[in-house]
Each structure stands twice: as structure tokens, then as C-alpha cells.
C-alpha positions in Angstrom: -0.2 -34.7 -18.6 -1.7 -38.1 -18.7 1.9 -39.7 -17.7 2.1 -37.5 -14.7 -1.4 -38.5 -13.7 -0.7 -42.1 -14.2 2.5 -41.7 -12.0 0.7 -40.1 -9.2 -2.2 -42.4 -9.3 -0.3 -45.1 -7.3 0.5 -42.7 -4.4 -3.1 -41.3 -4.4 -4.5 -45.0 -4.1 -2.0 -45.4 -1.2 -3.3 -42.1 0.6 -7.0 -43.2 -0.1 -6.3 -46.8 1.0 -4.5 -45.6 4.4 -6.9 -42.6 4.9 -8.0 -43.9 8.4 -4.3 -44.0 9.5 -3.8 -40.4 8.2 -6.8 -39.1 9.8 -6.2 -41.0 13.1 -2.8 -40.0 13.4 -3.6 -36.3 12.7 -6.6 -36.4 15.3 -4.2 -37.9 17.9 -1.7 -35.1 17.3 -4.3 -32.5 17.6 -5.8 -34.0 20.9 -2.3 -34.2 22.3 -1.6 -30.7 21.5 -4.9 -29.6 23.0 -4.0 -31.4 26.2 -0.4 -30.0 26.3 -1.8 -26.4 25.8 -3.9 -26.6 28.9 -1.2 -28.5 31.0 1.5 -26.0 30.2 1.8 -22.8 32.5 0.2 -19.8 31.0 1.7 -16.2 30.4 -0.5 -13.2 30.7 0.6 -9.7 29.5 -0.8 -6.1 30.6 0.1 -2.9 29.0 -0.1 0.4 30.6 0.4 3.7 28.7 1.9 6.6 30.9 1.9 10.1 29.8 4.8 12.2 31.2 3.5 15.3 32.8 4.8 18.9 31.9 4.8 22.4 33.4 4.3 24.8 30.4 6.5 23.2 27.7 9.1 21.5 29.8 8.3 17.6 30.5 8.8 16.9 34.2 10.9 13.7 33.4 12.8 12.4 30.3 10.9 9.2 29.2 14.2 7.5 27.9 15.9 7.7 31.0 12.7 6.8 32.8 12.4 3.7 30.7 15.9 2.7 31.5 15.5 3.2 35.2 12.3 0.9 35.1 14.2 -1.8 33.3 17.1 -1.5 35.6 18.0 -4.1 38.3 17.8 -1.7 41.4 14.5 -0.4 40.6 12.9 -3.9 39.8 14.8 -5.1 43.1 12.7 -2.6 44.8 9.5 -3.6 43.3 10.2 -7.2 44.2 10.6 -6.4 47.8 7.8 -4.0 47.6 5.5 -7.0 46.4 7.0 -9.5 48.7 7.6 -11.9 45.9 9.9 -15.0 46.2 11.0 -14.7 42.4 14.5 -14.0 41.9 15.6 -10.7 40.4 16.4 -12.3 36.8 12.8 -13.6 36.8 11.2 -10.2 37.6 13.5 -8.4 35.0 12.0 -11.0 32.4 8.4 -9.9 33.3 8.9 -6.1 32.9 9.5 -4.1 29.6 9.4 -0.2 29.4 10.0 1.8 26.3 9.5 5.4 25.4 6.9 6.5 22.8 6.8 9.8 20.9 3.6 11.2 19.4 3.9 14.0 16.8 1.2 16.1 15.7 1.2 18.1 12.5 -0.6 21.5 11.9 -1.5 23.4 8.7 1.0 26.1 9.6 3.9 23.8 8.5 5.3 23.5 12.1 5.7 20.3 13.8 4.6 20.5 17.3 6.0 17.9 19.7 3.6 16.5 22.5 5.3 15.1 25.6 6.5 11.6 25.0 4.6 8.6 26.4 6.0 5.6 28.2 4.8 2.2 27.5 5.0 -0.3 30.3 4.4 -4.1 29.5 4.2 -6.6 32.3 3.7 -10.2 32.4 3.0 -12.8 34.9 1.7 -16.4 35.2 -1.8 -15.2 36.2 -3.9 -12.5 35.2 -3.9 -10.9 38.6 0.0 -11.1 38.9 0.4 -9.2 35.6 -2.0 -6.6 36.9 -0.4 -6.1 40.2 3.0 -5.7 38.8 1.8 -3.1 36.4 0.0 -1.1 38.9 2.8 -1.2 41.5 5.3 0.2 38.9 3.0 2.6 37.4 1.9 3.8 40.9 5.4 4.4 42.1 6.5 6.1 38.9 3.5 8.4 38.9 4.1 9.1 42.8 7.8 10.0 42.4 7.2 12.1 39.2 4.3 14.0 40.6 6.9 15.3 43.2 8.9 16.7 40.4 5.9 18.2 38.6 5.0 20.0 42.0 8.5 21.4 42.3 8.5 22.9 38.9 5.1 24.1 39.2 5.9 25.8 42.6 8.9 27.7 40.8 6.4 29.0 38.1 3.9 30.2 40.7 6.8 31.8 42.6 7.6 33.8 39.4 3.9 34.6 39.0 3.8 36.0 42.4 6.8 38.0 41.8 5.3 39.4 38.5 2.0 40.2 40.6 4.0 42.1 43.1 5.7 44.2 40.4 2.2 44.8 38.6 1.0 46.0 42.0 3.8 48.4 42.7 3.8 49.8 39.2 0.0 50.4 39.3 0.5 52.2 42.7 3.1 54.3 41.0 0.8 55.1 38.2 -1.9 56.3 40.7 0.5 58.6 42.7 1.7 60.2 39.4 -1.7 60.7 38.2 -2.4 62.5 41.6 0.6 64.7 41.3 -0.4 65.5 37.5 -3.9 66.6 38.6 -2.5 68.7 41.4 0.3 70.4 39.1 -2.4 71.0 36.4 -4.3 73.2 38.9 -1.5 75.1 39.8 -0.8 78.3 37.7 2.8 78.5 38.2 3.3 74.9 36.8 5.5 74.9 33.7 4.2 73.1 30.5 7.4 71.1 30.5 6.7 69.7 33.9 3.2 68.6 32.9 4.5 67.1 29.7 7.4 65.1 31.4 4.8 63.7 34.2 2.4 62.7 31.3 5.3 60.9 29.7 6.3 59.1 32.9 2.6 58.0 33.4 2.3 56.8 29.7 5.5 54.9 30.2 4.5 53.4 33.3 1.1 52.3 32.0 2.5 50.6 29.0 4.9 48.7 31.5 1.7 48.0 33.5 0.0 46.5 30.4 3.2 44.4 29.6 3.1 43.0 33.1 -0.6 42.3 32.9 -0.2 40.2 29.5 2.9 38.5 30.9 0.8 37.6 34.3 -2.1 36.5 32.1 0.0 34.0 30.3 1.6 32.8 33.5 -1.9 32.3 34.7 -3.0 30.5 31.8 -0.3 28.2 31.1 0.0 27.5 34.9 -3.6 26.5 35.5 -4.4 25.2 31.8 -4.8 21.3 31.9 -3.3 21.3 28.5 -0.1 23.2 29.1 0.4 21.8 32.8 -0.6 18.6 34.0 1.2 15.6 36.3 2.2 12.4 35.0 -0.8 10.1 34.7 -2.2 6.8 33.3 -3.8 7.2 29.9 -5.7 3.7 30.1 -7.2 1.5 32.8 -5.1 -1.5 33.7 -7.5 -4.3 33.4 -6.9 -8.2 33.5 -6.1 -9.6 30.0 -8.7 -12.2 28.5 -6.3 -14.5 27.0 -2.9 -15.5 27.6 -0.2 -14.7 25.2 1.6 -17.8 25.7 1.2 -20.8 24.9 -0.9 -20.0 21.8 -3.6 -22.5 21.2 -4.0 -21.7 17.5 -0.3 -21.8 16.8 0.0 -25.3 18.8 -3.0 -26.6 16.7 -1.5 -25.6 13.3 1.9 -27.1 14.4 0.1 -30.4 15.3 -2.1 -30.5 12.3 1.1 -30.2 10.1 3.2 -32.6 12.0 0.2 -35.0 12.4 -0.5 -35.1 8.6 3.1 -35.3 7.5 4.0 -38.3 10.0 0.8 -39.9 9.1 1.3 -39.9 5.5 5.0 -41.2 6.1 3.6 -44.0 8.2 1.0 -44.8 5.6 3.6 -45.1 2.9 6.0 -47.1 5.2 3.2 -49.6 5.9 2.1 -49.8 2.3 5.5 -50.4 0.8 6.8 -52.7 3.7 3.8 -54.9 3.3 5.2 -57.0 0.2 8.5 -57.4 1.9 6.7 -58.7 5.1 4.8 -61.0 3.0 7.8 -62.6 1.5 9.7 -62.9 4.8 6.5 -64.7 6.2 6.4 -67.0 3.0 10.1 -67.6 3.1 9.5 -68.6 6.8 6.7 -70.8 6.2 8.9 -72.6 3.5 11.7 -73.0 5.8 9.3 -74.5 8.4 7.9 -76.8 5.7 11.1 -78.2 4.6 12.2 -78.9 8.0 9.2 -80.7 8.9 9.6 -82.9 5.8 13.1 -83.7 6.4 12.3 -84.7 9.9 9.6 -87.0 8.6 
């Protein structure tokens, strides 16, 4: 242990002797990294979470297909023209990322109901406003188009509901007519019991069918009007300007500058220290040569 300490002692002395070179070199690297950070162009990122709408248990769109469409060249070309940007299509494609996200909820029943998947949209820009504008333009266009699909699917369910309501109205009318006939037959003396029983059976059958229609109609009304079972595609979060850029990272740049500054400064310190005797020897030899030449000249 003592031998190791003795071996390290000369190096520690060099570090202490050249501490100002090490500190100065490190500070220069840190200052240069800070200035470079503020000089480099910034990149800002915005995230938007879009929930795909559904009618009953059927999503109005497939988030996987939708994400591929958003990342595609034709869609982003449309966005580029919509914004009036001078950026190339390749540049715009590098600023947009969309992917499908699924959320699964587990209940105590052992079943695993699946909530309609979500769509995560990330946009980047050289300014906060550029990133926000890009995210809003894409999300607005997606929501606008998807709400048309939602409206069409909802109209189909409402049309089925109207058909069911008409059937219920018809069967209720039939039941009322059969009850009137039943009362008139019941008051007649020549009515046979079998006729009354047959009419009662028909009324009961129609009433059971009417109850089935009422339950089915109630289910239609609930699922069609419930904000849980039927809702259009919408944003789940507000798109706000980001506070800090995602690149370049000041913390990362400073850490790299600190590591590089310390390493370079230590190497420079040892280089100066161990080259110093050689430099002194060169100076002394030169002085001797000059001295000899001057003596010979005399």
C-alpha cells in the first residue's frame, strides 16, 4: 500500500502543481459549450393524445392504419401545402411521429375489457409555435375527417332505432285492438271459451314481444346517447407550447464539456511537466553551442 502511494505521489504533485491549467482548461471548455448551446438552433417537441371515437363497441377508425396514414408522404404533403411551408417533404416527415397506443382495463370479473385505442402524435419544430401549429393542424384534420365517419356510423344506429320504435308502435297498436276484441267477445254469450283463450294467448304473446322491443329500444337509446359508449374522436390533452427544447441539451453538453475539459487539461498538464526537462536541456545545449562558437570566434 505504501509503495502504491509512493508511486502515485509524483502524479498527484503534478496535478496540484498544474491545477490552474486544469481548472482553466475545464472552464474554457464549459464556457465554449454554453456559448455553443445558445448558438445552435433549437428543436421543440409537442405531444397530442387523440382518443379514437366509437359508436357502441365499434371504433370509428383503426388507430394503426390512422398512424401509418399520418406518417405517410401524401398526408404530410397535404399538411405542408395547408401550412404554406417552404420546407421539403422530407423535412416535414422528420418533424412528425404518430403511433397507436392501447389501454387495457382489468375488472374483478376476470374479463379484460379493451378501451378504444389512443393515437399519440408528436411534432417537432425549430420554434415553440411551429411545433404547436403542426400538431394542431394535423389533429384538427384527423378529428374533422373522423367525425364524419362517426356521424355516419351513429346515423346507422339511429336509423335502426327508428325502425325498432316503429315496430314497437305497431305491436302496441295490435295489442290494443286485440284487447278491444277480447272485451267485446267476453260480453257475448255465444262466444266459445276456446276463442277467448286463443285471444288471451295472442295478447300475452304480443305483450311479451312488446316488452322485448322496449328493452332493446332502451338499450339502443342508452348506448347511442351515452357519452361512454358513443363519442366522437377528440383530443385528450390541450396542445400547449413546450417550455424547454429537446435538443440541444444544455445539461448533456455541459457534462461532455466537463469530461473533455478535465481530460484534455490533465493531458496538457502532464505534457508540460514532463517535457519541461527536455526543453531545459535543449536550451542549455543551445547556450553551450553559442558559447563555444563565440569563444572560437575570439
